[in-house]
Backbone bond lengths (Angstrom), bond angles and torsions (degrees), N, CA, C in turn:
res aa  C-N    CA-C-N  psi(-1)  N-CA   C-N-CA  omega(-1)  CA-C   N-CA-C  phi
1 M - - - 1.430 - - 1.583 108.21 -
2 R 1.281 111.11 130.53 1.499 122.55 171.83 1.400 115.93 -111.04
3 H 1.338 114.00 161.60 1.480 118.34 -177.48 1.534 106.23 -100.02
4 Y 1.438 109.30 131.30 1.426 119.89 -175.00 1.566 108.06 -132.81
5 E 1.311 114.52 160.02 1.532 125.38 171.26 1.489 105.37 -130.68
6 T 1.348 118.10 131.78 1.328 126.18 176.36 1.587 111.56 -124.88
7 M 1.314 123.06 121.16 1.397 125.48 178.90 1.537 104.47 -107.40
8 V 1.329 118.85 131.35 1.415 121.85 176.96 1.612 104.22 -120.15
9 I 1.345 109.33 148.85 1.536 121.27 169.64 1.404 109.05 -118.30
10 L 1.361 117.09 117.54 1.457 124.94 -170.87 1.521 108.29 -108.60
11 S 1.354 116.21 153.37 1.453 123.35 -177.78 1.509 108.20 -56.48
12 D 1.381 111.53 136.67 1.472 118.08 171.62 1.444 115.52 -76.10
13 L 1.451 114.55 -6.04 1.531 113.66 177.69 1.604 111.79 -81.57
14 L 1.339 115.42 -5.32 1.365 121.78 163.27 1.524 115.14 -65.01
15 E 1.422 116.55 144.69 1.478 122.77 167.07 1.556 105.26 -73.76
16 E 1.215 113.68 162.40 1.565 116.01 178.43 1.461 111.76 -60.69
17 E 1.396 118.41 -38.33 1.374 119.64 -178.32 1.448 112.39 -69.76
18 D 1.301 121.62 -32.00 1.458 126.62 176.15 1.598 108.55 -69.42
19 A 1.291 114.17 -42.54 1.500 118.89 177.50 1.441 116.27 -60.70
20 T 1.308 116.91 -42.02 1.494 124.12 174.76 1.476 111.16 -68.95
21 A 1.400 117.14 -37.08 1.368 117.99 178.10 1.630 115.18 -70.45
22 L 1.399 111.51 -30.72 1.398 110.56 168.99 1.499 119.00 -72.06
23 F 1.281 114.13 -25.60 1.481 123.12 174.35 1.570 106.91 -64.09
24 D 1.281 114.54 -51.25 1.510 123.90 177.51 1.503 112.53 -56.80
25 Q 1.380 115.45 -38.25 1.384 118.71 175.69 1.461 112.11 -65.38
26 I 1.402 120.12 -39.41 1.389 123.77 176.55 1.572 115.91 -60.09
27 K 1.254 112.46 -36.84 1.594 124.23 175.92 1.612 106.18 -67.75
28 T 1.338 114.93 -37.77 1.521 119.02 179.29 1.544 108.98 -68.60
29 I 1.367 118.04 -45.52 1.437 118.31 176.08 1.519 112.07 -56.54
30 L 1.349 117.12 -43.38 1.436 118.95 179.31 1.493 114.43 -62.37
31 A 1.366 113.10 -38.81 1.529 117.64 -176.59 1.541 107.92 -72.78
32 D 1.330 119.76 -35.22 1.444 122.56 172.64 1.448 117.26 -58.51
33 Q 1.351 111.83 -28.87 1.453 118.30 179.83 1.565 112.51 -90.55
34 G 1.260 113.23 3.12 1.577 114.25 175.11 1.592 108.56 96.07
35 G 1.205 120.10 7.00 1.524 122.89 177.24 1.533 114.09 -82.83
36 S 1.216 117.74 157.77 1.564 125.58 175.25 1.444 114.74 -124.31
37 V 1.367 117.73 125.80 1.458 119.37 -177.12 1.614 108.24 -79.22
38 R 1.306 114.43 133.81 1.518 119.20 -177.13 1.610 99.72 -95.36
39 D 1.271 114.77 -48.45 1.485 120.17 -171.95 1.506 111.92 -150.63
40 E 1.226 124.47 151.33 1.480 133.89 171.41 1.340 120.18 -135.25
41 S 1.324 117.55 145.59 1.462 116.70 178.83 1.530 107.78 -150.28
42 F 1.402 118.19 116.94 1.330 125.38 178.77 1.600 107.32 -100.27
43 W 1.297 113.32 102.43 1.560 122.33 -174.37 1.504 111.43 -69.45
44 G 1.287 122.03 -20.49 1.426 119.19 -177.33 1.563 114.62 86.68
45 K 1.264 123.10 -173.90 1.406 124.40 -176.52 1.596 109.08 -80.71
46 R 1.300 109.03 132.26 1.630 116.25 178.79 1.440 106.58 -138.48
47 K 1.360 110.51 157.37 1.390 120.23 175.71 1.469 116.56 -72.69
48 L 1.279 122.11 132.72 1.448 120.53 178.98 1.596 110.58 -83.36
49 T 1.379 110.76 151.33 1.458 114.97 174.34 1.561 113.64 -74.06
50 H 1.414 113.97 -28.75 1.442 119.82 176.99 1.521 106.47 -136.79
51 D 1.312 115.30 137.36 1.461 120.40 -179.94 1.564 110.02 -55.46
52 I 1.292 114.70 149.08 1.396 127.99 170.59 1.629 107.44 -128.68
53 N 1.310 115.99 122.16 1.347 120.69 178.75 1.622 109.02 60.36
54 K 1.299 117.01 34.87 1.428 121.67 -176.55 1.477 112.65 62.55
55 R 1.330 122.37 26.40 1.482 123.93 178.09 1.425 106.87 -120.54
56 D 1.415 117.01 152.14 1.466 115.62 178.50 1.447 113.87 -118.97
57 H 1.402 119.96 13.74 1.414 120.45 165.97 1.529 111.56 -129.69
58 A 1.316 117.95 169.22 1.465 117.74 177.84 1.511 105.44 -170.69
59 W 1.379 120.28 161.94 1.409 129.29 179.48 1.484 106.54 -89.56
60 F 1.265 115.96 139.96 1.526 123.96 -174.75 1.560 104.36 -124.12
61 A 1.346 112.45 141.62 1.513 122.17 171.73 1.378 114.98 -152.95
62 V 1.317 124.03 147.15 1.530 124.52 -172.17 1.637 97.87 -135.69
63 L 1.407 105.48 134.59 1.475 122.89 177.65 1.416 113.82 -119.95
64 D 1.305 115.32 120.23 1.512 122.83 -175.49 1.645 105.86 -109.87
65 Y 1.397 112.26 114.15 1.536 109.23 -171.38 1.519 108.95 -149.90
66 E 1.305 116.67 171.48 1.413 129.96 169.03 1.462 112.73 -109.20
67 A 1.382 114.07 131.15 1.494 113.75 179.21 1.621 106.70 -167.62
68 S 1.338 114.43 173.56 1.453 117.71 179.98 1.444 105.64 -87.78
69 S 1.410 115.71 167.35 1.451 116.46 -176.82 1.646 108.83 -70.34
70 D 1.312 117.67 -32.43 1.419 120.38 174.21 1.525 114.68 -58.08
71 A 1.432 117.54 -34.45 1.443 117.36 -178.82 1.492 104.87 -78.15
72 V 1.358 124.17 -35.95 1.433 125.39 178.44 1.535 109.94 -62.40
73 A 1.269 111.92 -34.61 1.587 113.25 -178.06 1.551 108.92 -75.54
74 E 1.240 117.09 -33.44 1.493 121.84 178.14 1.526 108.28 -73.27
75 L 1.254 123.26 -38.03 1.386 127.83 176.22 1.488 112.18 -58.71
76 E 1.346 115.22 -51.08 1.484 124.17 -175.95 1.514 104.54 -72.54
77 R 1.255 128.09 -32.00 1.489 127.80 -178.19 1.500 105.57 -67.20
78 R 1.340 121.42 -42.88 1.349 126.88 -175.65 1.503 115.08 -73.06
79 L 1.412 115.41 -32.46 1.491 121.45 173.61 1.389 112.38 -73.62
80 K 1.304 118.26 -33.33 1.472 120.92 -173.98 1.564 112.17 -70.71
81 I 1.479 116.26 -22.35 1.388 116.65 -176.47 1.642 107.44 -98.11
82 N 1.327 112.49 7.97 1.563 113.20 178.40 1.534 105.27 -102.20
83 D 1.339 111.25 120.22 1.459 120.17 179.29 1.471 116.99 -61.76
84 D 1.397 120.31 -19.19 1.358 124.53 177.08 1.543 115.17 -80.50
85 V 1.324 117.08 -14.56 1.446 125.38 176.13 1.485 103.09 -91.63
86 W 1.323 114.57 116.43 1.529 113.51 -177.36 1.568 111.03 -96.83
87 R 1.283 117.75 -32.92 1.419 127.23 175.57 1.517 118.09 -144.27
88 L 1.356 120.12 147.86 1.402 120.20 171.65 1.483 109.71 -150.33
89 K 1.295 112.59 151.37 1.462 121.59 -173.09 1.567 105.29 -141.96
90 T 1.357 114.52 121.64 1.469 118.98 175.18 1.569 109.83 -115.23
91 V 1.259 111.53 129.17 1.444 116.14 177.70 1.558 114.30 -128.26
92 R 1.373 118.71 163.18 1.411 120.97 172.05 1.477 107.02 -106.97
93 P 1.349 120.05 106.99 1.423 116.60 -172.73 1.542 111.36 -68.38
94 E 1.275 119.58 149.31 1.390 121.57 -173.60 1.638 112.25 -83.33
95 I 1.204 116.98 143.87 1.523 121.48 173.90 1.490 105.52 -83.60
96 R 1.303 117.49 113.72 1.513 116.12 -179.95 1.479 110.62 -102.80
97 V 1.379 113.74 126.49 1.424 118.65 -178.05 1.531 103.82 -110.78
98 H 1.406 113.33 122.62 1.408 121.18 -178.83 1.653 111.87 -93.22
99 T 1.188 114.55 120.79 1.515 122.77 -179.09 1.541 108.70 -99.99
100 A 1.319 119.50 140.39 1.382 122.12 176.93 1.571 114.58 -81.39
């Protein structure tokens, strides 16, 4: 299991309840694949710097978790086929060691 962070940008056409439900669905997909959530952050609706699909606002959320690479691949596959997920980005945060 490795540490990952995924940020998703969701359609602003969703009501807040639907956007949070979709974020909960993302966590469920991850749990079904054997991953474990370390931290989550639903940022709410924010203005975009550049329009996406001719829209200037979107819902933002970040998920910090541990999972296998297969679980991440399945999560991304399922998010990419959802029309309400406009963008997603998964990264492996670096472990920084400070030396004196």
